[in-house]
C-alpha positions in Angstrom: 0.0 -0.1 0.1 1.4 3.6 -0.8 2.9 5.4 2.1 0.5 8.3 1.5 -2.9 6.5 0.8 -5.5 7.9 3.4 -5.4 5.1 5.5 -1.7 5.5 6.1 0.0 8.5 8.5 0.6 11.3 6.1 3.2 13.6 7.0 2.8 17.2 7.7 2.5 19.4 5.0 5.6 21.8 5.1 4.7 25.6 4.3 5.1 27.2 1.2 8.4 29.0 0.6 12.3 27.9 1.2 15.4 28.1 -0.1 15.7 32.0 0.0 11.9 32.1 -2.0 8.8 33.1 0.5 5.1 34.2 -0.4 2.7 36.3 1.5 -0.3 37.6 0.3 1.1 40.3 -2.4 3.9 38.5 -4.0 6.9 36.3 -4.1 10.0 37.2 -2.1 13.3 36.3 -3.4 16.4 37.1 -0.8 14.2 39.4 0.9 13.3 41.8 -2.0 9.7 41.2 -4.0 10.0 39.3 -7.2 7.6 39.0 -10.2 8.3 36.0 -11.9 7.7 35.7 -16.0 7.0 32.3 -17.0 6.5 30.5 -20.6 5.3 26.8 -21.2 7.5 25.2 -23.4 7.1 21.1 -23.4 10.5 19.5 -23.9 8.9 16.3 -25.0 7.4 17.7 -28.1 10.6 19.0 -29.6 14.0 17.8 -30.2 16.9 18.3 -27.2 19.1 19.6 -29.9 17.0 22.8 -30.3 16.4 23.2 -26.4 19.2 25.3 -25.6 18.7 27.9 -28.3 14.9 28.0 -27.7 15.5 28.3 -24.0 17.8 31.4 -24.6 15.2 32.7 -26.9 12.8 32.6 -23.9 15.2 34.3 -21.8 15.8 36.9 -24.2 11.9 37.6 -24.7 12.2 38.5 -21.1 10.9 35.2 -19.6 12.7 33.7 -16.2 11.2 30.5 -15.5 9.9 27.7 -17.7 7.0 25.5 -17.2 6.9 22.1 -18.6 4.8 19.1 -18.4 5.6 15.5 -17.7 3.4 13.5 -20.1 3.1 9.8 -18.4 1.8 8.3 -22.1 4.9 9.4 -23.8 7.5 8.1 -21.1 5.4 4.9 -20.6 3.2 4.1 -23.5 4.0 0.2 -22.9 3.8 -0.8 -19.2 6.6 -1.6 -17.6 8.7 -0.1 -20.4 9.4 3.6 -19.3 11.9 5.9 -21.2 13.7 8.9 -20.3 16.1 8.8 -23.4 16.5 11.9 -26.1 13.4 13.9 -26.3 12.3 12.3 -23.0 15.2 13.3 -20.8 14.0 15.4 -18.8 17.0 15.9 -16.8 18.7 17.1 -19.5 16.0 19.9 -20.1 15.9 21.0 -16.6 19.6 21.3 -16.5 19.8 23.2 -19.4 17.3 25.3 -18.2 19.4 26.1 -15.3 22.4 26.7 -17.3 20.4 29.3 -19.8 19.5 31.0 -16.2 16.1 29.9 -16.4 13.7 28.6 -13.3 11.7 25.6 -13.8 8.0 24.9 -12.9 7.2 20.9 -12.8 4.0 19.9 -13.9 4.3 16.1 -12.7 0.7 15.3 -13.2 -0.1 12.6 -13.3 -3.0 13.7 -15.5 -1.9 16.7 -17.7 -4.3 17.0 -20.3 -2.3 19.5 -22.7 -4.6 18.1 -25.5 -2.9 14.3 -24.8 -4.8 11.5 -25.3 -6.4 10.2 -21.8 -4.8 13.6 -20.4 -1.5 11.9 -21.0 -2.6 8.7 -19.0 -1.0 5.8 -20.8 -4.0 3.7 -22.5 -2.8 0.9 -19.9 -3.4 2.9 -17.0 -6.6 4.6 -18.4 -8.2 0.9 -18.7 -7.0 -0.4 -15.5 -10.0 -1.0 -12.8 -8.8 1.8 -10.5 -10.8 5.1 -9.6 -8.4 7.2 -11.6 -7.4 10.8 -10.2 -8.9 9.8 -6.5 -7.3 8.3 -3.5 -8.3 4.8 -4.5 -5.0 2.8 -2.9 -4.6 1.0 -5.9 -4.5 4.0 -8.3 -2.1 5.9 -5.7 0.2 3.0 -5.6 0.6 3.5 -9.5 1.4 7.3 -9.0 3.9 6.5 -6.2 5.8 4.5 -8.7 5.7 7.3 -11.5 6.5 10.0 -9.2 9.3 8.0 -7.3 10.7 7.8 -10.9 10.5 11.1 -11.6 12.3 12.3 -8.4 15.2 9.5 -9.7 15.6 11.5 -12.8 15.4 14.8 -11.0 17.6 14.5 -8.0 19.4 17.1 -7.1 17.3 19.2 -9.4 14.7 20.7 -6.9 15.7 23.7 -5.0 15.9 23.5 -1.2 18.0 24.5 1.5 20.8 22.0 0.9 20.5 22.7 -3.0 19.6 26.7 -3.0 20.6 27.1 -6.6 18.6 24.3 -8.5 16.5 25.2 -11.1 13.1 23.7 -10.2 11.3 25.9 -8.0 7.6 25.1 -7.7 6.0 21.7 -8.6 2.5 21.5 -9.9 0.2 18.4 -9.2 -2.2 17.1 -11.4 -4.3 19.8 -13.9 -7.5 21.1 -13.7 -9.0 18.7 -11.0 -12.0 20.4 -9.8 -13.7 18.4 -7.0 -11.1 16.1 -5.3 -9.4 18.6 -2.8 -8.2 15.6 -0.5 -6.8 13.8 -3.7 -4.8 17.2 -4.4 -3.3 17.3 -1.1 -2.6 13.6 -0.9 -0.7 14.2 -4.5 1.8 16.5 -2.6 2.5 14.5 0.1 2.9 11.6 -2.1 5.6 13.6 -4.1 7.4 14.8 -1.1 7.8 11.2 0.4 9.9 9.8 -2.5 12.2 12.9 -2.5 10.5 15.9 -4.2 11.4 19.3 -2.6 10.4 22.5 -3.7 9.5 26.3 -2.2 6.0 26.3 -4.0 3.4 23.6 -4.4 0.8 24.7 -6.6 -2.6 23.3 -8.5 -4.7 24.6 -11.0 -7.8 27.0 -9.6 -9.8 28.1 -12.5 -13.3 26.4 -12.8 -14.3 27.0 -9.6 -11.5 24.3 -8.3 -11.6 23.2 -4.9 -8.2 24.0 -3.6 -6.7 22.8 -0.7 -5.5 25.7 0.7 -3.4 25.1 3.1 -1.5 22.7 1.3 -1.4 24.3 -2.3 -1.5 27.5 -4.1 -4.1 28.0 -6.9 -2.9 29.3 -10.0 -5.1 30.7 -13.0 -5.9 30.9 -16.3 -7.0 33.5 -19.2 -7.5 33.0 -22.9 -8.9 35.4 -25.5 -10.7 32.5 -27.5 -11.1 28.6 -27.1 -11.3 25.8 -29.7 -13.2 24.2 -27.0 -16.7 26.5 -27.7 -19.0 25.3 -30.1 -18.4 25.8 -33.8 -21.3 28.8 -33.9 -19.7 30.6 -31.5 -18.1 33.9 -32.7 -16.3 34.8 -29.6 -16.6 32.9 -26.3 -18.4 34.8 -23.7 -15.6 34.4 -21.3 -13.3 36.6 -23.4 -14.9 39.9 -22.0 -13.7 39.3 -18.9 -10.1 39.0 -19.7 -9.9 42.5 -21.1 -11.4 44.2 -18.5 -9.5 45.3 -15.2 -10.7 44.1 -12.1 -9.6 41.5 -9.6 -11.5 38.6 -10.4 -9.2 35.7 -10.8 -11.2 32.4 -11.9 -12.4 32.0 -15.1 -15.0 29.4 -14.7 -15.2 28.5 -18.7 -12.0 26.7 -18.8 -12.5 22.9 -19.4 -16.1 23.1 -19.2 -16.5 20.8 -22.5 -15.2 18.1 -20.3 -17.1 18.6 -17.1 -20.4 20.5 -15.3 -19.4 23.9 -14.9 -19.8 24.9 -11.1 -22.8 26.8 -9.8 -20.2 29.3 -8.1 -18.6 32.6 -8.4 -15.2 31.0 -8.6 -13.2 30.2 -5.3 -10.2 33.0 -5.5 -8.1 32.6 -2.5 -6.5 36.1 -1.6 -4.0 34.8 1.0 -1.9 34.4 -1.8 -1.0 36.8 -4.9 -2.7 36.5 -8.3 -0.4 33.7 -10.3 -1.2 32.8 -13.5 0.0 29.8 -15.5 -1.9 29.8 -18.4 -2.7 33.1 -20.1 -3.2 32.4 -23.6 -0.1 32.8 -25.4 -2.0 31.8 -28.5 -4.4 29.3 -29.1 -4.8 25.6 -30.3 -7.1 24.7 -33.5 -9.8 22.0 -32.9 -11.3 20.5 -36.3 -14.9 22.0 -35.6 -13.4 25.4 -34.3 -10.4 27.1 -35.5 -9.4 30.4 -33.5 -7.6 33.5 -35.3 -6.1 35.1 -32.3 -4.3 38.1 -32.8 -0.9 39.3 -31.4 -2.7 42.3 -30.2 -5.2 40.0 -28.2 -2.7 38.2 -26.4 -0.3 41.6 -25.5 -3.8 43.3 -24.3 -4.6 40.5 -22.3 -1.3 40.1 -20.4 -1.4 43.9 -19.9 -5.1 43.7 -18.3 -3.9 41.3 -15.9 -1.0 43.8 -15.0 -3.1 46.5 -14.2 -5.3 43.4 -12.2 -2.7 42.9 -9.8 -1.2 39.8 -11.2 2.0 38.9 -9.4 3.2 36.3 -11.8 2.5 36.2 -15.8 2.6 32.4 -16.7 2.0 31.8 -20.7 0.2 28.8 -22.3 2.0 28.1 -24.4 5.0 30.3 -24.7 6.9 28.2 -27.4 5.0 26.2 -29.9 5.6 22.2 -30.3 4.9 19.0 -32.4 2.9 16.5 -31.0 5.3 13.6 -30.6 4.0 10.0 -31.8 4.5 6.8 -30.0 5.2 3.3 -30.8 1.4 2.6 -31.1 -0.1 5.6 -32.0 -0.5 9.2 -32.0 -0.8 11.6 -28.8 -3.2 14.1 -29.8 -7.2 14.4 -28.3 -9.7 13.3 -30.4 -13.2 12.2 -30.3 -11.9 8.7 -30.8 -10.2 8.8 -27.0 -13.6 9.9 -25.6 -13.2 13.6 -25.9 -15.4 16.4 -27.4 -12.9 17.5 -29.9 -10.6 16.4 -32.6 -7.4 18.1 -32.7 -4.4 17.7 -35.2 -2.2 14.7 -35.2 1.0 16.4 -34.9 0.1 20.3 -34.9 0.5 22.2 -31.6 2.2 25.2 -32.9 -0.8 27.0 -30.7 0.1 30.2 -32.7 2.5 30.9 -29.5 5.0 33.9 -29.3 7.7 31.5 -30.3 6.3 29.2 -33.2 7.1 25.3 -33.3 9.6 26.1 -36.3 11.4 28.7 -34.0 10.0 31.8 -35.4 9.1 34.7 -33.3 5.9 36.0 -34.0 4.4 39.8 -33.3 3.5 39.0 -29.9 6.9 37.6 -28.8 8.0 41.1 -29.1 5.0 42.7 -27.8 5.4 40.9 -24.8 8.8 41.4 -24.2 8.2 45.4 -24.1 6.2 44.4 -20.6 8.4 41.6 -19.6 11.5 44.1 -19.9 9.6 46.8 -17.7 8.7 43.7 -15.1 12.6 43.3 -14.6 13.2 46.6 -13.8 10.2 48.2 -12.1 8.0 44.7 -11.1 9.0 44.8 -7.5 7.7 48.5 -6.9 4.5 47.5 -9.3 3.7 44.5 -6.8 3.2 46.9 -3.8 0.6 49.3 -5.4 -3.1 48.9 -4.7 -5.5 49.1 -7.3 -8.5 50.8 -8.3 -10.9 50.0 -11.2 -13.1 52.4 -13.1 -16.6 51.3 -13.6 -16.8 51.2 -17.1 -20.6 52.2 -17.4 -19.7 55.4 -15.3 -16.2 56.1 -16.8 -16.6 54.8 -20.2 -13.4 53.7 -20.4 -11.6 50.3 -18.7 -8.6 51.6 -16.7 -6.9 50.6 -13.6 -5.2 53.2 -11.2 -2.2 51.6 -9.2 -1.0 54.6 -7.2 0.1 54.6 -3.6 1.8 58.1 -2.2 1.2 59.7 -5.2 3.3 57.5 -7.2 2.5 54.8 -9.2 1.0 53.9 -13.0 -2.2 54.0 -15.0 -3.5 51.5 -17.4 -5.9 51.9 -20.3 -7.3 49.1 -22.4 -9.6 49.7 -25.6 -9.0 46.5 -27.0 -11.0 43.3 -27.3 -10.8 40.5 -30.2 -11.8 41.6 -33.6 -15.1 40.0 -33.5 -16.2 42.5 -30.4 -13.6 45.1 -31.4 -14.2 48.3 -29.4 -15.0 51.4 -30.8 -12.5 54.5 -30.4 -13.7 56.5 -27.5 -13.4 60.4 -27.4 -12.9 62.8 -24.4 -10.7 60.4 -22.2 -9.1 61.7 -19.0 -8.7 60.0 -15.7 -9.1 61.4 -12.1 -6.1 60.0 -10.0 -6.3 59.6 -6.2 -4.9 63.2 -5.1 -8.0 64.7 -7.4 -5.7 65.4 -10.3 -6.6 64.9 -14.1 -4.6 62.8 -16.1 -3.6 63.4 -18.9 -4.0 67.2 -18.6 -6.6 67.5 -21.4 -8.9 64.8 -22.7 -7.9 62.7 -25.4 -8.8 60.2 -28.0 -8.3 56.5 -27.2 -8.3 54.9 -30.5 -9.9 51.4 -30.7 -7.3 48.6 -30.1 -5.3 50.9 -27.7 -3.7 49.2 -24.7 -0.9 50.8 -22.6 0.2 51.8 -19.0 1.7 55.1 -18.2 3.9 56.2 -15.3 2.4 58.6 -12.5 4.9 60.9 -10.5 8.1 58.1 -11.1 11.5 59.2 -10.5 14.3 58.3 -12.9 17.5 59.7 -12.1 17.5 63.3 -12.5 14.1 63.5 -12.9 12.4 63.8 -9.4 8.7 62.7 -10.9 7.5 61.9 -14.2 3.9 61.6 -15.5 3.2 61.0 -19.1 1.5 59.2 -21.6 4.7 57.3 -22.6 5.3 53.5 -21.5 8.4 52.5 -19.5 10.5 49.7 -21.0 13.9 49.4 -19.5 17.0 51.5 -18.4 20.7 51.3 -18.4 23.3 53.3 -16.5 26.1 54.9 -18.5 29.3 56.7 -18.3 27.2 59.7 -19.1 24.4 59.4 -17.0 21.2 57.0 -16.7 19.2 56.3 -20.1 15.7 55.4 -19.9 14.0 53.7 -22.5 10.2 54.8 -23.6 7.6 53.5 -25.8 4.2 55.5 -27.1 1.2 54.4 -28.3 -0.3 54.7 -31.8 -2.6 57.8 -32.1 -1.8 59.0 -28.3 -0.1 62.4 -28.2 3.1 62.4 -26.1 3.0 64.9 -23.2 5.3 64.6 -20.1 5.0 66.0 -16.8 8.5 66.7 -15.7 9.1 67.8 -12.3 13.0 68.6 -11.5 15.2 70.4 -9.2 15.7 74.0 -9.8 18.3 74.9 -12.2 18.1 71.5 -14.2 18.2 71.9 -17.9 15.8 70.0 -20.2 16.1 69.6 -23.6 14.6 68.2 -26.4 11.3 69.3 -25.7 9.2 72.1 -25.7 7.3 73.7 -22.7 3.4 73.9 -22.9 0.9 75.4 -20.6 -2.4 73.5 -19.8 -5.1 73.8 -17.2 -3.1 71.4 -15.1 0.0 73.4 -15.4 3.2 73.0 -17.2 3.9 70.1 -19.4 6.8 69.3 -21.9 6.2 68.2 -25.5 9.3 66.4 -27.5 10.6 68.6 -30.4 11.3 65.4 -32.4 8.9 62.6 -33.4 9.4 59.7 -31.6 11.7 57.1 -32.5 15.6 56.2 -31.8 16.4 60.1 -32.0 13.7 61.3 -29.8 15.9 62.2 -27.0 14.7 64.3 -24.0 17.3 65.2 -21.8 17.0 66.5 -18.3 20.6 67.0 -16.4 22.3 64.0 -17.2 19.3 61.6 -17.7 18.2 60.8 -21.2 14.7 59.9 -22.1 14.4 58.2 -25.3 11.1 58.1 -26.5 10.2 55.4 -29.2 7.2 54.9 -31.9 5.6 51.8 -31.3 7.3 49.6 -33.9 10.8 50.9 -32.4 9.4 49.8 -29.0 8.6 46.3 -30.4 12.6 46.3 -31.1 14.0 46.6 -27.8 15.8 44.0 -26.1 17.9 44.1 -22.6 20.1 41.5 -21.2 23.7 40.8 -20.3 26.7 39.9 -22.5 30.0 38.8 -20.4 28.6 40.1 -17.2 27.6 44.0 -18.4 24.0 45.0 -19.4 23.3 45.8 -23.0 20.2 47.5 -24.5 19.5 46.7 -28.1 17.3 47.7 -30.9 17.1 45.0 -33.7 14.1 43.5 -36.1 15.0 39.6 -35.6 15.9 37.5 -33.2 18.3 38.2 -30.2 19.9 36.1 -27.5 22.9 37.2 -25.1 25.7 35.4 -24.4 29.6 35.9 -23.0 30.9 36.1 -26.7 28.5 38.9 -27.8 24.9 39.3 -29.2 23.7 36.1 -31.4 21.2 37.8 -34.2 18.9 35.4 -36.0 18.1 37.5 -39.1 14.9 36.7 -39.7 14.2 40.3 -41.6 16.4 42.2 -44.0 17.3 44.8 -41.3 20.8 45.2 -41.6 20.9 48.4 -38.7 21.8 47.0 -34.9 21.5 50.1 -32.3 22.9 49.3 -28.8 24.2 50.8 -25.4 27.2 50.6 -25.2 29.0 50.5 -28.3 29.6 47.1 -29.6 33.1 46.5 -31.3 33.0 48.2 -34.8 29.9 50.2 -33.9 29.9 53.8 -34.8 27.8 57.0 -32.6 24.1 57.4 -33.6 23.0 59.8 -30.8 22.2 58.0 -27.5 22.9 54.6 -29.2 25.7 52.7 -31.3 25.0 51.8 -34.9 26.5 48.8 -36.0 25.5 47.9 -40.0 25.5 44.1 -41.3 25.7 43.3 -44.4 22.4 42.4 -46.3 21.0 38.9 -46.7 19.0 36.9 -49.2 15.5 37.3 -48.6 13.1 34.4 -48.8 13.5 32.1 -51.6 10.0 30.7 -53.8 9.9 27.3 -53.4 8.9 25.2 -56.7 5.8 22.9 -56.0 4.9 20.0 -58.3 1.3 18.8 -58.3 0.9 15.2 -58.0 -2.5 15.0 -58.4 -5.8 16.9 -57.6 -8.3 16.1 -55.2 -10.5 13.5 -56.1 -13.3 14.0 -53.2 -14.0 15.7 -49.9 -14.4 13.9 -46.5 -17.9 13.2 -45.4 -19.8 15.6 -43.2 -19.3 13.8 -39.7 -20.2 14.6 -36.1 -19.2 12.4 -32.9 -17.5 12.7 -29.7 -18.9 13.5 -26.3 -20.4 16.9 -27.3 -21.4 15.7 -30.9 -19.4 18.0 -32.6 -17.8 17.7 -36.3 -15.3 15.3 -36.4 -12.0 15.2 -38.5 -11.8 13.1 -41.8 -11.0 9.5 -41.7 -8.2 7.9 -42.6 -9.7 5.9 -45.6 -10.6 9.4 -47.1 -7.1 10.6 -47.3 -7.2 8.5 -50.7 -9.2 11.3 -52.2 -6.6 13.9 -51.1 -4.5 16.3 -53.3 -1.0 15.8 -53.4 1.7 17.7 -53.8 5.7 17.3 -53.9 8.7 19.5 -53.1 12.2 18.4 -54.1 14.6 18.5 -51.4 17.2 20.1 -53.4 14.6 23.4 -53.3 15.0 23.3 -49.6 18.9 23.0 -49.3 20.6 26.5 -48.9 24.5 26.8 -49.1 25.9 28.1 -45.9 28.6 30.3 -45.5 31.5 28.7 -44.3 30.9 28.2 -40.3 27.7 30.2 -40.8 24.6 28.5 -38.9 21.1 29.3 -39.9 17.5 28.5 -39.0 15.4 27.1 -41.9 12.0 27.0 -42.3 9.5 26.2 -45.2 6.1 28.3 -45.1 3.0 27.2 -47.2 0.4 29.2 -47.8 -2.5 26.6 -48.5 -6.1 26.2 -48.8 -8.7 23.4 -48.2 -9.6 21.5 -45.0 -6.8 19.5 -43.7 -3.2 19.4 -44.6 -0.8 16.8 -43.9 2.9 16.4 -44.6 4.9 13.4 -44.9 9.0 12.3 -45.6 8.6 8.8 -47.0 5.5 7.2 -45.2 6.3 9.1 -42.3 3.9 11.5 -41.3 5.8 14.6 -39.7 3.4 17.5 -39.5 -0.3 18.7 -40.2 -2.8 21.5 -40.0 -6.2 21.9 -40.0 -6.4 25.4 -42.5 -7.7 28.5 -40.4 -6.2 31.3 -42.2 -2.5 31.3 -41.6 0.3 30.2 -43.2 2.0 27.2 -42.2 5.7 26.7 -41.0 7.9 23.5 -40.9 10.9 23.2 -39.6 13.5 21.7 -42.0 16.2 21.4 -39.5 14.1 18.7 -37.9 13.2 17.1 -41.0 15.6 14.0 -42.2 14.5 14.6 -46.2 17.7 12.3 -47.1 17.3 13.5 -50.9 13.6 12.4 -50.6 11.0 14.7 -51.3 8.5 16.6 -48.9 4.8 15.2 -49.8 2.1 17.6 -49.2 -1.6 15.9 -48.9 -4.6 18.2 -48.6 -8.4 17.3 -48.5 -10.8 20.2 -49.8 -13.8 20.9 -47.8 -16.6 19.3 -48.1 -19.2 22.6 -47.9 -21.3 21.2 -45.5 -19.0 20.6 -42.3 -19.5 24.2 -41.1 -16.5 24.2 -38.6 -15.4 28.0 -37.2 -13.0 30.1 -38.6 -12.6 33.8 -38.3 -14.9 35.7 -40.4 -12.3 37.7 -41.9 -10.9 34.4 -43.5 -14.2 32.9 -44.4 -14.4 34.0 -48.0 -11.0 31.9 -48.5 -12.8 28.7 -47.1 -14.0 27.3 -50.6 -15.6 24.1 -51.0 -13.8 21.6 -53.3 -10.4 24.0 -53.1 -7.2 22.0 -52.5 -4.2 23.8 -53.3 -0.7 25.4 -52.3 -0.8 29.0 -53.2 3.0 29.6 -52.5 6.2 28.1 -50.5 8.7 30.0 -49.4 11.9 29.0 -47.9 13.1 31.4 -44.9 16.8 30.9 -43.9 17.6 33.1 -41.0 21.5 33.1 -40.6 22.8 33.4 -37.3 25.9 35.5 -36.8 27.4 37.2 -33.6 27.4 40.7 -33.6 31.3 41.6 -31.6 31.8 41.9 -28.5 31.6 45.4 -26.4 33.8 48.0 -27.0 36.2 49.2 -24.0 34.2 50.1 -20.8 
């Protein structure tokens, strides 16, 4: 019998915290200082280990300091007794790599994980056993104890504790989306601790009105702008609106409601702990019946709204897209065949994440980074600020005022997904706690605008700054402090600068307003827009330049850069991933070979070849379309049957089209991007299914670096839409969903060279 079965003497639950990490009602505390973690989900077992380190470094450069990952049992022990931790299943290698990169780890140990995996990640043999799954049934706990013990053996020494204060794993999540078994959740923690796992924090998913044992586990929450789990006739789920309104409500009762009865409750928010999220939608998966088209602006605005709503830990699901692993017996995806309401792709788990499954960087990777860099510099202060929310019906604008003792930030959001876009607002002006009005005169707030602005914040020689500029990051230089700000399209820049007598202000002109003296930059926002106060320089960027800001360390020295592409930081310099044609890299301080360019130093790189068009040969036209079909526990539209693929259109790409000559010593990312039309597409190398996608109006990216073409063509099969199965796609792309259409409109080979941009110049 397991040592932690209900009939055994259970060990006492230890307190939350330890190894230099603590928690109170406001935040996590690290080394005595408040800490605002930023976490991204990346499933190691759904990617290849050769990619882990570079992709983790890209996550870190995006402002992520903590990576979360699932242990999906079915991948490790598809056949009972044949457990594997090798190759892409080598969790220890992944965790050690994350630690070497400088990331903390949150280990989601299950045993039930979901993650769009069959049986929620349970092996088929476990699912079939006559035990009461996900309960304190001793027979079930015995199996879990064995699984947990093996996890601990694999990760021994990687759990942070007083004896291992630098180990990467800072938190463990037990199970996932378990709503009505609080005693079982507590038992799972005891079971994990009894086999030797330690962690400062133990958590469980708290959304959906979950009954989380609050003395044993910390509730963590979710927030999505859309969901594949809704019905196909839903334009925008009802839950979406709450995630674009500032409030102190944490729980979204709708998440997971397609596989359970939604509770009759207003949620179970536990305010003894801070507001921690682990599943803010970094994108969204697609199911056969419903294929959401989440926009980058949706993701960035939702994250900003959580910051205004007192989030103390931003966690994204998923932050890095992946590909479903195939087992020895079958695929691993959730499907109607395995008692789920939804059919998901067999391979595709790209999720339209900030970093795609092929390693590409989406616009929201850059938009989110501006928020994350802010949190690195000023997140500790933000955690201590109270929040007051406007009554939308009264004020007409969605806002949060987070001010204490006259200092803080105001947040505004006028964005919702396109299906329920908010109109522009006129005459917007906020009243601050001291009765003053901000900005000094009413402004127009464009549709889609989402921003936060400082109130009386000190920056070097600026004693207090309030203004319609969003702080991004800062850097100390030999010539004084440089602070980088961003602007919001359609909103004029106005600065309230309070400085010591005699301080000289340049780069801005003074204006008089009803609220007193204000300053307006004399140069349009951009890298050359600099307002100088004493020795402090305020760089005010346009929105496009704001999304190009990076900050990190090179050989122990802080570097701020403006670069259009990918970038990671290392002791040898900046590793640039050239996803665009950009040749200009701006940095503070100067890189070797850089030339002065105002506040920045400019390094000019040689041009690179652009994306190359790829020839696609049509092998055969489609001879038919899959039949209309419903199934699963919710009677939803189902994916084509295997035998129906005999009707698919077939295309081939010669492997010589996908091989690019490399300059000696050069490395490069290699991606095939397809624009295609139809219903479902699959990609094969020989007889191996390597990728698939349900059409939803976005391009399809295949990572050529992980495809072993070995002289074999890449074969693409496309089934057309039958014209009857009314699956959901975004209204903006519905005109392209044409019955009988099965084609590849274009194919591009995207080659992104990776080059080191020298070391730093002399100090």
